[in-house]
Every structure is written in structure tokens, then in C-alpha cells.
C-alpha positions, 0 to 999 in steps of 0.5 A: 466427222470431218477432219477439222471437227476431229481436231477441235473436239479431240479429247474435248471434255463436256460437263453436262449438268441437269437434274433429269437423268434422261437429259443427261443420258441423251446428252452423253449419247449425242456428245460421245458420238462426236468423239467427246468425253462427258462428265455428268452432274445432277445439280448445281452444287455437283456442277461446281465441284465437277467444274473445279475437279474435271476442268471441262472445255464446255458446260451444258447447263440446265437452268432449273435445277434443285439447290442452286439454279444454272444461272447461279452456277454460271455466275459462280463459274464466271467469277473463277479465274479458270471460268472466265472464258469457258463456253457455257450453253444454258438450256431452259424451258423459257423462251421469253426475252427476260429469261434469255437476257437473264441467261446472257447477263449471268454469263452464258455463251449460248442460249437453247430452249427446250425441247432440245433438238438432239440431232443438232446438239453435237453440231452446236457444241462443235461450233462452241468449241471451235469458237472457244479454240478460236478465242484462244488463238486470238488471245495468243495473237493478242500479245503479238498484235498488241506489239504491232499496234504499239511498236514499229516491227522494222526498228522496234521503236514505238509507232504513231500510236505509241507516240500520241500516248507518249506525247499526251503523257509528257504534256500532262506531266508538264502541266502538273509540274508547270515545266516545259517540254519539246517535240522534235519532228525528224524527217530524212532528206531525199530518202526516197531517192536514196531508197530507190537507188540503194533498193528497199532492202538496204533502205530498211537497214538504213532506217534501223541504223537511223533508229539505233543512232537516235537511241544511242545518241539520247540514251545519255540524257535519260532511259528511253522507255514506254508508258501508257497514258493510263499508267501515267495518270495512275502510277505515281512512279512515272514522274521519275521515269523517262524524260526522252521518248523516241518514235517512228511515225512511218516511212522516214519520219521520227520524233523525239519528245523531251520532258522537263526541259530547262531551256531552248538551249538544251533542246538546240544542243540535242538537236545539233547532236542528232544532226551530227550523228544522223549525218555520218555515212552509213555503211551498207555493204557496197554503199555508204550513204549519207542521210541528213535530217531536217528537224522541226521543233515546237515547244510546250506550252508557248508553241501549243498547249495540247498534243494536236497543236504541238504536232502541227507546229513541229511539222510546220517547223520541219517543212520550214527546215526543208525549205531553208535548204534541208539538213538543219533544224528550226524552231516553230514561229508564227511566220510558219503558217503556210501549212496551217493555212492550207489545213484551214482552207481544206477545213473551209472547203469541206464546209462549202462542199456540204453546202454546195453538193460536192459530196457523193455517196457511192455504194459497194455491193455486199455479196451473200456467199451462199446465194450469190445475191447482193443482200447489202450495200455499204455507203461510202462518201466521196468528195469531188472538189471543183479545183482539186478533183477527187479528194481521198477520204483519207485526207478529208475524214480526219479533217472532219473528225478533228473539226467536228464536222463529221457530225454534219457529214454523218447526218448528210450520209443518212439522209442521202441513204434514205433518199436513195432507198426511196428511189430504189423502192420506186423502181421496184427493187427487192429490199436490201440492207444499207450499211452506214459507218458511224465515227467514234465522235458520232457514237459518243454523242449523248443524243445519238439514240434520239437522232437515229429514232428521229431520223427513222420517223422523219425519213420513213425508212424501215429500221431493218434496212439500216445497219450501223457500222461502228469501230471496235475501239469505239464501242470498247472505249467503255464497255459496260455503258456502251452495252446499254447504248448499243442495246438501245440502238438495237431496240430501234430495229436496226442492225449493228456491225463491228467494222474492222473487227480484230484491229482494236486489240480489246477484251473479247469477253465483251463481245458476247454481251454486245447485241451485234449482228455482223463482224466485219473482217478487216481487209488488212487481215484478208490481204495477209491470208497468205500468211499463217497469222493472217489466216488464223485470225480470219479463221478465228473471227469466222468461228467466233461469228458462227458461235455467237450467231453473227454474220461475218463479212470480209472486205477488200476481196480482190482475188479468187484465191481470197474468195475461195479461202473465205468461202470454204471457211464459211464466211457469209458475206463478201465485199470488194473490187473482185465483185464491184467497185463502189457504184453511183446510186443509179448503177445499184439496180443492175448490181442488185439484180446480178447473180454472182454465184458463178464467180464464187463457184469458179473461184472455188473450182480453181482453188480445188484444182490448184 
């Protein structure tokens, strides 16, 4: 037994519940041979008593037992606080779809049909224990990740995500009370030049000092605190809460949101105080830089009745302050529309791009670690603008999302995928999956199932060739209803993947109930594998995927070290510049015929010799 297995199964206690004494005996022999402790129960009532008394790490549960079935036992255990996350292996002689669904609906983690392959039982239990351990690792990381999700680690101020919720909360409050609110968008003048001259370390300390000054300057107006959007809606005490919210959006951009504003004079008074405070010299060892702010101000409701328009107009006012010489504040007015016009032009250009064949679909290979073969490709959209050249997806995808053009763009991508698959089939290539990203807006369309079914019928594309990639946050928004939606999509015969898994900070208890084929490890975790936290998260996701019989794929592979680490941990597929950059459709045939096993082996050998 490996050292890793020993660490996972050391003192692991397994409850075996089966009315067949021979099954209990064989289970005990197999599991004790793996160094585990075994507790037995002969029926459902004994199983519940043993669970409460012994607090096992895993339950091996027969379905057909006298008095109380295994499904009833499973349901009862899941209702207990200590049984919410314990791994449960259901064992039954029935292998029809309804029986399997009944097992998972009762709360089973894994489903095994009789006769049991006793030689593999120990390994299967080890996988489930590893997944359970990984689950708890992820849960321990969840608080830290949630903090990182909502707060800026440098200044401890709420970050962009928090800001969006803060602003929506305050605007809802203002709407309920028919009151005014203000958004101050703060950008530090010439910060890049100052940062480059004093060094990034001192630049970070400068940002920390700026955040402290903002907090100190605004503290006398009201307490600065943070509420989620849900708490604002459901907690009546929130109306008496903070009326001033500060956030750091990133870089040198800060925001201040003011609620219950009586007049623009009050906002102007606060803006002047911020100007004075932030413009004082900042002592940083041998340097005392002076950093002045440019502040754009938008008022609710006259400058925008929703968060998007208010942010856009405050940003426009901030650029107007910079254009007027910096180190000043400006209130938004209708003449400050240059940036708005620019955004509108981008929206119009994107519509033209879809009509005039300016968009291109590229494909990045996904390599199977075991064989070194390309078994799937991810479809990636690119925009070649006739005047601006290549426009980053990071610039035009948000525009498409905001305007709803993402629906038309998504349809274009699927049609291009079908066309290219026909082209590759005509060349005699072996079949492979193509992975297509589905945006949250697309996923929430009520006719998505109807559209995908119609697309498959019209295009003649084999459903098994298509994998839809959905973000974790999209499918977790309404977990219960999305289980049905995902199951309906899955019934069409296609595969489903969770893209950027681990970044959604959502309930992991839903995961075993989703009909997911693939967990995709976000490239940010791959990049952080040299840290203890990053490695722990990657290990946990791979272990979870194995325990739940899902594929694992890591994106953003750029180095031999990353490849070797993931290969040793058992990651199934890899994708990244280390293998190939996104390719034109014409370059795909050569890539699919390539054997990458030598690169994988070389990385492993280099890692072992290092």
C-alpha cells in the first residue's frame, strides 16, 4: 500500500451494513487488509445506531435489508448534521436506471451493483475516502477562498465582486425609501509612473496607506461594513446599517458608495475631504510621494437608475476629471459621453463582425495523459477587427453578455463547430469531442434544451462529439432546478463539463447530484501549484473527480513542472500552451495525429531527476 493510501486510510473506520453475514465477512477481510477499521450492522436500525455511536468515515450500505431498506437508512443519515457529507456506497443487485437514480436521490455518493468485485473494493473505498478528505480540504479552503472572493488581500477592502453587491444593495434601499445615493469612482493620478519609480513593494504599501486614509476619512460619516445582497433583502436591520461603502476594484481604482444622500453639497463636501486626505505626502522610508486622485461622481437616480448605468457614468466623470487636469472631482453630466459612445461603437462593431465574417473559431487541443493523444478540443472565439486588429475576448465577451449578443454569438459558435466537424470527417479523422463554452445568460434561456436538440437535428452532429462547458457559478445559482435542466441536456447524449471548477465557492454537496462528466481545473489554480494552497486545491479536485467517476482536465499548462505534477496526481486531460496554442481549423488534423506521450514522459522524468 502506498504512503499516500496509508495517510488517507489510517484509522479510517468503515460501517458495513448488510443482512448477509458472508458479505459482511468478505467486506471486513478486504477492508482490514487495507488497514481500515470495520464496524458491522445486520439491518437498517443497527446501521443507524452504529452510525450515531461509532461516527464512521464511510458507509458500505446494502439496499435490501429487513425492517428498513438501505435507501431509507441513507436518507435518514443525510438528514443528520453529522451525516450531511459522509461518503455512502450503496450496494444492490439492481442495475436499471431507476434503481440507480433512486440510490443517488436518496443521497448515495457511489453506486455499486452485485456481485461485488472484492479485489477492487479496497481501492474503491480508498478513492471515496480520498474524495471525502479532499472535500474537507476544500471546505477548509472555502472560508479563505470566500474571503479572497469578496475582499482584496492587499488592502482588506471589499473587492469588485463585493462592490457590485454593495451598490445593488444600496440602490435597492434607495428605491424603497425614495432617497438619493452617490457613487464616487476614484483613480490615482500617474500611479503607474510613481509605482515604477519607487518599486512595486513600496507601491503596494502606498495603496495600503491610501485605503487607510479613505477608511479614516469616511468613518465619521458612518460605520463601514459589508452586507451581501441577500442580507439586504431579508434582514430588516440592514436599513439601519452602514451608509458608506468603500471598495478597491483593482490596481489604483477605488470606489465609495454613499446612501441616504441629502444633497449634492454633501457629496461635494466628502469628495473635497477625500481629495485633501489622499493628496497629503505618504511617508515610505526614503520616499514621500504625493499621489493625487481624480474622482468621478454619479448620482442616483438622475445619473442612472441601475448599477450598470451608474458605474458607467461615474467612470465617464472620472475620465473627464483627468481630462480637466487631474487632481479634481467632476459630477457626471450628459456631455461626458465620449466613453459611452466608444462602448456603443464596440457593440455596433460586434454586430457587424457577426454579419461580416470577422469572427474566427480556433481550437485548443486537450491531451489525454494516459495515451498522449488529442481526444478533444476546446472551441475559442476570436475577433479580427478590420481596423483595430485582434480584439481580446476579455474586451468583447463582456459587451456581448451585457447586450445579449452572447446568445447570437453562442449560436454562431455551435454552427461553426458543426461545419468544422463535417470538414474533419471528410478528411477521415478519428472522432473527437469538441468543447463549447455556454455563458450564464445562454444557460438561463428557457428554450436552451429545445435549441440544443434542434441544433443536433439540423446539423446532423453526433451528440457524443459535443461537450458543453458551464461555469460553476452558473449551475449553482439555483441548484435544485438546474439538476433537472442539466439532466435534460445530458439525456440528449452530449457531455457536460464544469468550467473553472473551484472558483465559484458554492455548495459542494450538489456536485454528486449533477450529471457532470468533466471537472475543469481553473488555470489560476494550475499557476499557483507551487504554493501549498494551490497544490491542495488541485489535489482535492482531482480526487473528487476520480471518486465521482468524472474526468479531470487542467487548463493553462505552460511548464514541464506543471505537467509532471498533474500527471503524477492522475489528472486525465491537459490543455495549454505547453502542448499547443489555439489552432485554425485547418491545423487541427495535424495536431490530432500527433503523439504527445514523449513530452509527457520527458516532463515526468525531469521532475523525478530534479
